[in-house]
N, C-alpha and C positions, 0 to 999 in steps of 0.2 A: 455322524457331525462331529467333529472336536476340536472343544472351544477354545481360540488363538491363546497364546500365551498374553499373560498383560503383568507388566510390573507395578510393584506395590506402590500404591495410590489411583491406578490406574481404570475408569471402567469405560468401558462401549458401549453409544448410542448410536443413530444412523445419519445420514445427510442431513436431514428434516429438519431435524434436531441441529445441528452446529450449525443453519444456516443462520439459528435465531440466536444470536447475539446478542450483551448488551455489556458494557460499563459496569469494571467494579469497580461502588464508589469508595475505594479507598486507595487505590494504585492506579487505576485504572485501564486496565486490559482489557480487549474482547475474552465474553464471559459464557456456555451457557447454561440452561441447566434442565438437570435429570431428578427423576424419580424417586428415591430410592426403594429397597420393596420394604421398609415400614412408615413410604409412603411421604418422607422427610425430601425436600430440597434439601439438590446440592451442587456448590457453581463448579463447574469443568474450569480450566484452559482452555479455549482453541486452537491459542500458540503451538501448545501442546500436542495435536488432536496426529497420532499416523494411524494409515488406513492400515485397517484388517483382515482376511478374508470374513465371507459369510460363516458363523459355523449350523444355518438349518443349509444353507442349500452347498454347504462345499466353497464357498466362491465361485456359484454356476453363473447367480445373477437369473435366479427360474424366476421362471412365470411367476406370480403371484407368493412371487416368498415375503412374507409376514414380518420377519427378521430383520430383517436391508430393505426392502421393497422393491425389488430385482437389482437393485446396482448387482451383486454379488460381493463389497464389502462391508464392515464398517469403519468406527473410528475409536481408537483409545483415547482419552483422553484424560490426562489427573486433574487429579481432585484438586480445586485453586486454592483452598485452602491452603494445601503441600508447597505454591511459590509465590504463592501477596504476600509483599514486601509490608501491608498493613494489615494483617491476618489477628494481629494482636488486640487492635478495632472493634472487632467482630467478634470477642472468645464473651460467650456466658458463661460466670461467675458464677458455678455453685455452688451455695449455702451450705450450711451445715447439712446433716440426717438428723432429722426428728428423730 
């Protein structure tokens, strides 16, 4: 089980997540959301999606594969903050530390 090669800023998602899109409030580009390992929501740019073999079933689409839902592939998408022309509108300015 080898993980697919991801480019910097890319994250994996399945087709179901890829089909749930909404427009970015800044630039209007279609995006989807994932939960990070820390439980925070992160936007991904749908336009950057590329198919990669599922690492859990080696791209075979094995019956009952929970990772790719038996599709045999996942999708690598770029974090939307990397390509949104309006990203500065959404940045959180951190104040001085106590």
